LUMLUMGU-915414 format. One record per atom (N, C-alpha, C, O): residue in three letters; x, y, z. Coordinates in pm, whole numbers, padded with zeros to 5 digits, always signed. Atoms other than C-alpha are relative to their C-alpha. Example, Ala and Ser with C-alpha at 12.3 -4.5 7.8 and 13.67 -1.06 7.14 Angstrom:
<pts>
Ala+00089-00119+00000;Ala+01230-00450+00780;Ala+00090+00120+00000;Ala+00194+00118+00066;Ser-00082-00119-00006;Ser+01367-00106+00714;Ser-00077+00109+00073;Ser-00026+00220+00090;
</pts>
This chain:
<pts>
Met-00106-00021+00097;Met-00533+02207+00916;Met+00024-00130-00078;Met+00061-00231-00017;Pro-00018+00122+00079;Pro-00512+01955+00628;Pro+00146-00042-00003;Pro+00237+00040+00008;Ile-00135+00056+00006;Ile-00209+01726+00604;Ile+00036-00027-00146;Ile-00049-00072-00223;Asp-00050+00027+00134;Asp+00000+01700+00287;Asp+00067-00137+00002;Asp+00184-00149+00038;Leu-00052+00137-00006;Leu+00045+01323+00257;Leu+00122-00020-00089;Leu+00215-00091-00051;Asp-00115+00017+00089;Asp+00282+01346-00038;Asp+00127+00054+00065;Asp+00233-00006+00053;Glu-00115-00057-00070;Glu+00513+01570+00164;Glu+00045-00091+00115;Glu+00164-00114+00133;Val-00032+00091-00110;Val+00494+01338+00465;Val+00065-00127-00053;Val+00161-00176+00006;Phe-00057+00121+00060;Phe+00565+01036+00241;Phe+00146+00023-00040;Phe+00230-00063-00017;Ser-00137-00025+00046;Ser+00877+01199+00097;Ser+00094+00039+00114;Ser+00212+00007+00111;Arg-00083-00044-00112;Arg+01001+01351+00424;Arg+00035-00115+00095;Arg+00147-00123+00145;Gly-00024+00114-00089;Gly+00964+01034+00631;Gly-00003+00040+00146;Gly-00068+00138+00183;Gly-00010-00029-00142;Gly+01039+01027+01001;Gly-00120-00049+00080;Gly-00201-00129+00033;Leu+00105+00042-00093;Leu+00807+00987+01296;Leu-00140+00034-00050;Leu-00233-00044-00031;Glu+00131-00038+00052;Glu+00520+01173+01130;Glu-00049-00101-00104;Glu-00168-00133-00109;Leu+00037+00102+00098;Leu+00525+00921+00845;Leu-00049-00126+00069;Leu-00152-00181+00032;Ile+00039+00121-00072;Ile+00511+00628+01086;Ile-00136+00019+00065;Ile-00219-00073+00061;Glu+00130-00027-00064;Glu+00219+00790+01274;Glu-00114-00003-00102;Glu-00219-00061-00075;Val+00105-00003+00103;Val+00021+00852+00953;Val-00027-00141-00051;Val-00143-00182-00063;Leu+00018+00136+00049;Leu+00081+00500+00823;Leu-00063-00089+00107;Leu-00147-00174+00078;Asp+00058+00074-00112;Asp+00000+00359+01166;Asp-00150+00029+00010;Asp-00230-00062+00032;Tyr+00142-00038-00001;Tyr-00328+00552+01162;Tyr-00075-00071-00114;Tyr-00185-00122-00094;Cys+00064+00065+00115;Cys-00407+00414+00815;Cys-00027-00147+00027;Cys-00134-00199-00005;Val+00018+00142-00030;Val-00355+00057+00932;Val-00106-00017+00107;Val-00196-00100+00093;Arg+00096+00012-00111;Arg-00548+00106+01257;Arg-00143+00034-00044;Arg-00239-00021+00011;Ser+00133-00037+00049;Ser-00838+00264+01068;Ser-00040-00081-00123;Ser-00144-00056-00184;Val+00022+00091+00113;Val-00817-00005+00795;Val-00027+00078-00129;Val-00126+00055-00199;Gln+00004-00078+00123;Gln-00759+00244+00514;Gln+00129-00031-00078;Gln+00233+00029-00053;Met-00118+00052+00067;Met-00521+00068+00278;Met+00045+00082-00121;Met+00159+00067-00165;Asp-00039-00079+00117;Asp-00523+00313-00013;Asp+00127+00082+00024;Asp+00217+00079-00060;Pro-00123-00077-00023;Pro-00263+00545+00146;Pro+00123-00089+00020;Pro+00233-00053-00022;Ile-00111+00093-00018;Ile-00046+00247+00246;Ile+00050-00044-00137;Ile+00171-00046-00163;Phe-00036+00042+00136;Phe-00053+00125-00114;Phe+00072+00113-00074;Phe+00175+00089-00137;Ala-00062-00114+00069;Ala+00028+00473-00250;Ala+00143+00023+00051;Ala+00234+00047-00029;Phe-00134-00014-00058;Phe+00324+00503-00011;Phe+00093-00109-00052;Phe+00206-00081-00091;Leu-00084+00111+00043;Leu+00454+00159-00106;Leu+00031+00006-00149;Leu+00139-00038-00191;Val-00030-00018+00143;Val+00425+00236-00479;Val+00114+00100-00016;Val+00201+00082-00101;Asp-00113-00094+00002;Asp+00653+00536-00415;Asp+00130-00072+00035;Asp+00233-00050-00029;Glu-00117+00078-00041;Glu+00895+00300-00238;Glu+00041-00097-00112;Glu+00160-00115-00138;Tyr-00025+00095+00109;Tyr+00865+00047-00522;Tyr+00075+00068-00115;Tyr+00168+00012-00171;Arg-00062-00072+00111;Arg+00960+00309-00782;Arg+00150+00022+00023;Arg+00227+00023-00073;Val-00141-00023-00031;Val+01292+00371-00604;Val+00085-00121-00035;Val+00196-00107-00088;Ser-00074+00122+00033;Ser+01401+00008-00643;Ser-00099-00112-00030;Ser-00127-00195+00057;Pro+00097+00104+00036;Pro+01153-00210-00832;Pro+00065-00138-00009;Pro+00171-00155-00069;Thr-00044+00139+00009;Thr+01196-00584-00788;Thr-00123-00087-00024;Thr-00236-00046+00000;Ala+00110+00094+00020;Ala+00988-00886-00879;Ala-00067-00031+00133;Ala-00190-00039+00139;Ala+00057+00032-00132;Ala+00943-00965-00508;Ala-00094+00111+00047;Ala-00200+00083+00101;Lys+00085-00113-00041;Lys+00804-00617-00440;Lys-00127+00007-00085;Lys-00236+00032-00033;Ala+00117-00002+00088;Ala+00574-00631-00743;Ala-00100-00107+00041;Ala-00221-00082+00046;Ile+00087+00110-00042;Ile+00436-00967-00633;Ile-00067+00033+00133;Ile-00187+00009+00149;Ala+00057-00034-00131;Ala+00388-00846-00274;Ala-00107+00108-00012;Ala-00213+00096+00050;Leu+00102-00104+00019;Leu+00204-00531-00384;Leu-00128-00059-00059;Leu-00238-00030-00013;Tyr+00117+00061+00062;Tyr-00023-00733-00607;Tyr-00074-00091+00097;Tyr-00195-00079+00114;Asp+00063+00098-00088;Asp-00087-01015-00359;Asp-00067+00062+00122;Asp-00174+00016+00164;Met+00053-00059-00124;Met-00147-00792-00057;Met-00109+00104-00024;Met-00196+00122+00062;Phe+00091-00113+00019;Phe-00344-00505-00216;Phe-00090-00008-00123;Phe-00195+00056-00125;Leu+00072-00007+00127;Leu-00469-00582-00568;Leu-00073-00127-00041;Leu-00173-00120-00112;Ala+00059+00128+00040;Ala-00553-00952-00608;Ala-00145-00008+00049;Ala-00181+00056+00147;Pro+00140+00014-00043;Pro-00920-01053-00585;Pro-00016-00043+00146;Pro-00111-00003+00212;Asp+00008+00046-00139;Asp-00852-01224-00251;Asp+00105+00067+00090;Asp+00142+00012+00194;Ala-00104-00070-00076;Ala-00596-00968-00125;Ala-00049+00033+00141;Ala-00161+00082+00157;Pro+00042-00027-00138;Pro-00606-00934+00255;Pro-00016+00148+00032;Pro-00088+00185+00125;Ala+00009-00144-00022;Ala-00563-00555+00232;Ala-00040+00070-00130;Ala+00015+00174-00166;Arg+00041-00050+00132;Arg-00740-00493-00098;Arg-00040+00147+00005;Arg-00115+00189+00093;Ile+00028-00144+00004;Ile-00756-00126-00192;Ile-00133+00026-00069;Ile-00193-00063-00129;Asn+00128-00042+00058;Asn-01061+00065-00311;Asn+00024+00059-00139;Asn+00025+00181-00156;Ala-00022-00043+00139;Ala-00997+00080-00686;Ala-00055-00107-00094;Ala+00014-00150-00186;Thr+00060+00114+00068;Thr-01233-00182-00824;Thr+00014+00004-00152;Thr+00041-00099-00214;Glu-00005-00007+00146;Glu-01232-00055-01183;Glu+00140-00022-00057;Glu+00154-00043-00177;His-00138+00021+00045;His-00851-00093-01200;His+00057-00135+00043;His+00174-00164+00019;Leu-00047+00127-00057;Leu-00830-00438-01038;Leu-00073-00119-00062;Leu-00182-00103-00118;Pro+00070+00120+00047;Pro-00913-00796-01135;Pro-00130-00019+00078;Pro-00132+00014+00197;Pro+00008+00059+00133;Pro-01154-00921-01247;Pro-00029+00100-00112;Pro-00032+00060-00228;Arg+00027-00098+00107;Arg-01232-00597-01436;Arg+00123+00031-00084;Arg+00112+00042-00206;Glu-00125-00033+00068;Glu-00869-00520-01527;Glu+00101-00109+00031;Glu+00133-00133+00148;Leu-00088+00115-00020;Leu-00630-00810-01579;Leu+00147+00028-00030;Leu+00231-00061-00015;Gly-00138-00032+00039;Gly-00313-00630-01691;Gly+00102-00025+00110;Gly+00205-00087+00085;Leu-00095+00019-00110;Leu-00143-00625-01350;Leu+00010-00146+00040;Leu+00117-00193+00078;Gln-00001+00142-00033;Gln-00242-00985-01284;Gln+00092-00075-00097;Gln+00171-00160-00054;Val-00085+00065+00100;Val-00075-01096-01609;Val+00145+00040+00021;Val+00235-00044+00012;Phe-00136-00049-00024;Phe+00229-00879-01537;Phe+00065-00072+00118;Phe+00177-00122+00106;Val-00056+00064-00119;Val+00281-01022-01188;Val+00017-00150-00023;Val+00114-00208+00025;Gln-00011+00144+00028;Gln+00218-01377-01310;Gln+00128-00032-00075;Gln+00183-00141-00061;Ser-00124+00024+00075;Ser+00518-01338-01539;Ser+00122-00013+00091;Ser+00225-00065+00049;Phe-00112+00010-00094;Phe+00742-01314-01229;Phe-00009-00121+00092;Phe+00086-00151+00164;Arg+00017+00115-00090;Arg+00605-01618-01048;Arg+00061-00126-00061;Arg+00034-00160-00176;Gly-00048+00132+00038;Gly+00796-01945-01068;Gly+00102-00009-00109;Gly+00146-00120-00140;Gly-00101+00007+00105;Gly+01039-01853-01344;Gly-00055-00063-00127;Gly-00174-00091-00137;Ser+00044+00053+00130;Ser+01028-01991-01694;Ser+00038-00145-00020;Ser+00025-00197-00131;Gly-00036+00141+00012;Gly+01149-02344-01622;Gly+00141-00018-00053;Gly+00209+00081-00082;Pro-00137+00026+00044;Pro+01471-02511-01733;Pro+00020+00041-00146;Pro-00070+00026-00229;Gln-00035-00040+00136;Gln+01644-02379-02043;Gln+00094-00105-00060;Gln+00177-00161+00011;Pro-00094+00093+00064;Pro+01820-02602-02296;Pro+00143+00053+00012;Pro+00164+00174+00022;Ser-00141-00037-00011;Ser+02200-02601-02274;Ser+00036+00101-00110;Ser+00001+00084-00226;Gly-00045-00101+00096;Gly+02351-02295-02438;Gly-00100+00112-00026;Gly-00065+00211-00089;Val+00100-00105+00021;Val+02027-02092-02437;Val+00002+00094+00120;Val-00019+00050+00233;Pro-00006-00092-00114;Pro+02060-01778-02227;Pro-00137+00016+00067;Pro-00241+00016+00000;Thr+00123-00023-00076;Thr+01801-01726-01952;Thr-00022+00150+00009;Thr+00067+00224+00051;Leu+00032-00141-00007;Leu+01630-01390-01975;Leu-00048+00034+00141;Leu-00136-00032+00195;Lys+00042-00045-00133;Lys+01599-01211-01646;Lys-00069+00135-00019;Lys-00003+00235-00044;Val+00078-00122+00023;Val+01323-00953-01676;Val-00015+00075+00132;Val-00054+00017+00233;Gln+00021-00085-00116;Gln+01317-00666-01430;Gln-00132+00073-00016;Gln-00166+00117-00126;Pro+00127-00072+00011;Pro+00982-00509-01350;Pro+00022+00148-00023;Pro+00118+00206+00028;Gly-00006-00144+00022;Gly+00922-00156-01470;Gly-00038+00075+00125;Gly-00117+00027+00207;Lys+00026-00077-00123;Lys+00912+00114-01207;Lys-00136+00068+00000;Lys-00181+00113+00106;Phe+00125-00075+00008;Phe+00586+00267-01329;Phe-00125-00087-00016;Phe-00233-00034-00043;Val+00111+00091+00029;Val+00361-00042-01357;Val-00122+00020+00091;Val-00234-00009+00050;Phe+00112-00018-00092;Phe+00148+00045-01053;Phe-00052+00144+00002;Phe-00142+00177+00080;Asp+00033-00142-00006;Asp+00120+00416-01130;Asp-00146+00033-00030;Asp-00203+00123+00031;Thr+00141-00028+00033;Thr-00228+00406-01285;Thr-00089-00023+00122;Thr-00176+00059+00151;Val+00081+00031-00118;Val-00375+00243-00976;Val+00032+00099+00112;Val-00058+00149+00179;Ala-00039-00094-00106;Ala-00175+00465-00737;Ala-00057+00139-00028;Ala-00102+00207+00064;Leu+00058-00130+00036;Leu-00287+00776-00926;Leu-00149+00003+00028;Leu-00202+00103+00077;His+00143+00007-00027;His-00647+00663-00902;His-00030+00017+00149;His-00117+00096+00185;Val+00030-00011-00144;Val-00636+00619-00523;Val+00040+00137+00054;Val-00021+00186+00149;Arg-00040-00134-00044;Arg-00455+00952-00485;Arg-00101+00107-00043;Arg-00124+00203+00030;Lys+00089-00103+00056;Lys-00704+01147-00701;Lys-00147-00021+00033;Lys-00228+00067+00004;Asn+00140+00028-00034;Asn-01027+00986-00576;Asn-00047+00096+00109;Asn-00005+00085+00224;Arg+00045-00105-00094;Arg-01205+01278-00409;Arg-00081-00053+00117;Arg-00092+00014+00220;Arg+00077+00060-00109;Arg-01420+01047-00198;Arg+00075-00115+00067;Arg+00021-00183+00154;Gly-00079+00111-00052;Gly-01142+00800-00120;Gly+00068+00029+00132;Gly+00057+00138+00188;Ala-00066-00007-00130;Ala-00936+00735+00190;Ala+00104+00111+00008;Ala+00114+00179+00110;Ile-00105-00102-00004;Ile-00650+00967+00096;Ile-00061+00138+00014;Ile-00012+00220+00093;Ala+00066-00131-00010;Ala-00882+01264+00046;Ala-00056+00023+00140;Ala-00047+00133+00194;Lys+00055-00012-00136;Lys-01052+01194+00379;Lys+00110+00025+00103;Lys+00095+00108+00193;Ile-00110-00019-00095;Ile-00723+01167+00564;Ile+00057+00141-00013;Ile+00087+00205+00087;Lys-00051-00136+00020;Lys-00599+01491+00409;Lys-00087+00104+00070;Lys-00036+00203+00123;Arg+00093-00096-00063;Arg-00910+01667+00543;Arg-00009-00018+00151;Arg-00023+00081+00223;Arg+00034+00027-00140;Arg-00947+01498+00882;Arg+00117-00029+00093;Arg+00107-00005+00213;Tyr-00110+00042-00086;Tyr-00610+01377+01009;Tyr+00068+00121+00063;Tyr+00101+00218-00005;Asn-00067-00108-00075;Asn-00455+01599+01278;Asn+00139-00048+00040;Asn+00152-00134+00126;Pro-00135+00047-00030;Pro-00075+01560+01285;Pro+00046+00026+00143;Pro+00148-00028+00187;Lys-00036-00028-00139;Lys-00067+01696+01641;Lys-00048-00112+00094;Lys-00007-00118+00210;Leu+00051+00112-00079;Leu-00253+01385+01763;Leu+00071-00128-00042;Leu+00127-00137-00151;Ser-00059+00130+00034;Ser-00125+01027+01774;Ser-00092-00073-00097;Ser-00205-00030-00123;Ala+00081+00081+00092;Ala-00248+00762+01532;Ala-00130-00042+00066;Ala-00237-00031+00006;Thr+00120+00046-00071;Thr-00490+00626+01792;Thr-00092+00117+00035;Thr-00214+00104+00024;Glu+00082-00117-00034;Glu-00609+00972+01901;Glu-00076+00053-00120;Glu-00181+00116-00103;Asn+00070-00043+00121;Asn-00706+01043+01540;Asn-00119-00088-00034;Asn-00203-00050-00116;Leu+00114+00089+00024;Leu-00949+00749+01542;Leu-00125+00059+00067;Leu-00113+00125+00169;Pro+00123-00045-00067;Pro-01315+00829+01618;Pro-00008-00056+00141;Pro+00001-00178+00161;Gly+00006+00043-00139;Gly-01346+00816+01995;Gly+00135-00032+00060;Gly+00143-00070+00177;Gly-00135+00024-00050;Gly-00969+00774+02028;Gly+00035-00145+00024;Gly+00131-00175+00095;Lys-00034+00142-00015;Lys-00977+00394+02008;Lys-00050-00080-00119;Lys-00139-00037-00192;Met+00038+00087+00110;Met-01006+00109+01762;Met-00127-00077+00032;Met-00155-00108+00148;Thr+00117+00087-00015;Thr-01325-00084+01705;Thr+00047-00145+00006;Thr+00165-00173-00017;Ile-00034+00142-00004;Ile-01333-00462+01745;Ile+00047-00046-00139;Ile+00143-00122-00149;Gly-00039+00038+00135;Gly-01314-00501+01366;Gly+00138+00053-00037;Gly+00216-00017-00102;Gln-00132-00057+00028;Gln-01014-00269+01343;Gln+00109-00077+00075;Gln+00216-00104+00020;Lys-00098+00078-00078;Lys-00834-00458+01622;Lys+00025-00135-00067;Lys+00139-00179-00078;Arg-00015+00129+00067;Arg-00902-00787+01444;Arg+00084+00014-00126;Arg+00172-00068-00151;Phe-00078-00020+00122;Phe-00767-00650+01117;Phe+00149+00017+00033;Phe+00233-00049-00027;Val-00140-00028-00037;Val-00447-00518+01282;Val+00068-00127+00050;Val+00177-00161+00006;Glu-00063+00115-00064;Glu-00380-00829+01489;Glu+00002-00126-00087;Glu+00102-00198-00090;Gln+00010+00125+00076;Gln-00497-01106+01256;Gln+00047+00011-00145;Gln+00100-00085-00200;Ile-00032-00013+00142;Ile-00438-00968+00909;Ile+00127+00080-00022;Ile+00221+00030-00084;Trp-00117-00085+00022;Trp-00188-00681+00915;Trp+00126-00061+00061;Trp+00225-00083-00008;Gln-00120+00045-00070;Gln+00054-00815+01175;Gln+00042-00142-00037;Gln+00161-00175-00034;Arg-00033+00140+00030;Arg+00034-01181+01073;Arg+00025-00028-00147;Arg+00103-00117-00181;Arg-00010+00031+00142;Arg+00004-01165+00695;Arg+00062+00112-00083;Arg+00161+00092-00153;Val-00037-00107+00093;Val+00043-00828+00528;Val+00138+00057+00031;Val+00226+00056-00055;Arg-00128-00062-00034;Arg+00329-00661+00713;Arg+00118-00095-00021;Arg+00217-00054-00081;Pro-00115+00090+00024;Pro+00555-00972+00716;Pro+00029-00022-00148;Pro+00145-00024-00189;Ala-00020+00020+00144;Ala+00500-01029+00343;Ala+00067+00121-00064;Ala+00153+00107-00151;Leu-00058-00122+00055;Leu+00585-00667+00266;Leu+00146+00017+00041;Leu+00230+00054-00040;Val-00138-00013-00049;Val+00898-00665+00482;Val+00092-00100-00070;Val+00202-00065-00112;Val-00081+00102+00069;Val+01026-00992+00332;Val+00026+00039-00145;Val+00133+00010-00199;Ala-00015-00041+00141;Ala+00970-00847-00017;Ala+00098+00117-00016;Ala+00144+00145-00126;Gly-00095-00110+00009;Gly+01195-00552+00069;Gly-00051+00136+00042;Gly+00022+00235+00034;Phe+00056-00127-00047;Phe+00963-00282+00202;Phe+00034+00016+00148;Phe-00052-00002+00234;Arg-00050-00004-00136;Arg+01170-00229+00516;Arg-00064+00109+00086;Arg-00081+00090+00207;Arg+00054-00112-00078;Arg+01017+00105+00621;Arg-00137-00030+00059;Arg-00182+00041+00149;Ile+00133+00035-00050;Ile+00681-00062+00681;Ile+00009-00088+00127;Ile-00093-00112+00192;Ala-00018+00092-00113;Ala+00827-00288+00955;Ala-00045+00058+00133;Ala-00084-00017+00223;Asn+00036-00063-00127;Asn+00750-00036+01231;Asn-00143+00050+00005;Asn-00182+00119+00099;Val+00138-00051+00007;Val+00390+00032+01130;Val-00095-00100+00064;Val-00097-00218+00028;Ala+00103+00075-00073;Ala+00115-00096+01363;Ala+00057-00129+00054;Ala-00014-00206+00118;
</pts>
């Protein structure tokens, strides 16, 4: 029985945590990114935009998603957008108002739509293969993580990606893996 990820993302609860946990344990970052873009749209901030870019889209992102044609170095729009939020604009002369730009809520939608609609991508595979009656680990081939998956979870997800996302304001990701 296929799983409706969009429904699980909107409903939340334990099933959401299990699906996201499975995605992390199986090192499939596209669904994590799609979920976080939904969260970003609810309350977009510069910190969240920077975290999404740095963790999933940048050329050296530790959890880079599978959307090469929409990411640097092929597509530089998001890189320029996020760069506008880094470091501020410097000191302003006395009497000149400082502009505080808020990020738009739809800036990541093109990339999120791509990962959602990719018929050969991680989301499509999870929709076909993931069994919600099993735990995240039980859904893995053989019911356990490989050495590479363990390394990713312990060294990259738990030490770099998850903390950066939580600090940026993605609180619901704190309990994943």
